[in-house]
Phi, psi and omega in degrees: 000133181246156181241112187256119177297327181297324179294321179288327176299325176298326177296321179301311184292337180272348186284124178285180180301143182295134177266165181280350176102166183265356182278182184284351184243136174290120186246159180202168175251156181206179174233166178225133184299336180274357176225071195289347185255020188222166174238133187248127178247130178194167176302142178300321178238091184303133181295137182285336186255015180215129179278153183252109172294171190243132168243126173258127191237136174246136186277156171302148184062014185051038182288142178269029175260104185288352177252011181299323179248038186299322180299312179299311188286327175296318179296316177302314180299327182293345178264014175092046176228161164249128179241128181244115183261142175294134178099150176282165175304126181056029182288167180241166178094191184234157183252171168227176179297340179300331176298317179295317179298317179298319181296317182290319175302316184295312183288330177297323180288335187255350188277143168066195186296331182274356184248200180288129179290174180106219190293341181259007185296333181263004177286135179251096183281006173271355179238101190228131168240146177239132184213166176189161181253136175057239179300327176296332175292325176293323174295319179301316176306324183292349177270009188297334184264000178283119185296346179279344183271130183253332184216150175241139174241119183249110184253117178050052185205172178175156181302141183257146175273068183232127178302150183304318181295324179288323175302321178296319179294325181276351180078028178232153177301128185263060177250131184276174182304331181295344181295340180303335179294342180268356183271120179234032175246155171299137182231134173247129182251125178242103188245168186254022179082185187296339177278353177281123182299336179270000184305306183296325181291313181296318180293323177294320177298315180301314182296324185275339181292131183222155173082003181222156173298143181207155178214147174219143174210152180237124170256112197284071179235002180094188190292329186275002174057215179236024188295335180282348179285160174306136181060014179084007176059214184295326176292328177294318177299313181298318181296318179296315179300316179300309185291325177295324179288306190279329184258330177261359179057034178275093187291347177295340179284346182300326182300327181296324184269330187239351185246018176095001180296318180296316180297320179296333180272004176102005178279145184236168179049042180282133178209158179202161174213139171075013185285345178298328180256021188302311188284351178252006184293000000 
């Protein structure tokens, strides 16, 4: 399986203007001088009576363009989250997992009563999910041992059977399929069906993952998903439902994953294990 920056660049050109999102809060992206390599998505006026859980996001092709998945991340932020994407707005170059680590370190210092007051005062850095698309999903996997991370979201991705040295040459994390044995966090897999180049890898990871809650679903549109649609399309809906369930403890979202909601929305090959105990894991 190969990861083509040109394919992800096509997604950039297809992406319409960023919307404010479908949630109750008008959301936008910004930058912060103290986090110069990232793009921050959050409500323009953070609610005083609701804390904002944290999503750390890695882009497809490990791209350092923090607005590459802007529709998706703006929509997530509009539902009361802060999402920090690797790369500056319209940035160039490639990322590594260090971008994710830097983002989590940074928001942990600024969140809540113990951090910097102001716009990040309502951020709750004790509720963290890390996710990414394609190569960004491989970066997300690399955050598996960080004790601050509670959930992983793997979008159109899966461990590759590529030697470490070759992974370095290709600019992708060089961890093989056997690495799934080291993952002990709940993982949700959002794949694009059999036309998704990551389909066999993601499905193999789901099958091999053991001892933790897990879910997998396929929306049959291929590797590029629906991220270019307003609010991230069907993948955006799924991502919001996932994060509201696992980070906001909104148990009404469980029906989408376990009660036929995903299938009714067009997702296929849906499967799960251990989700009854998800919030107490």
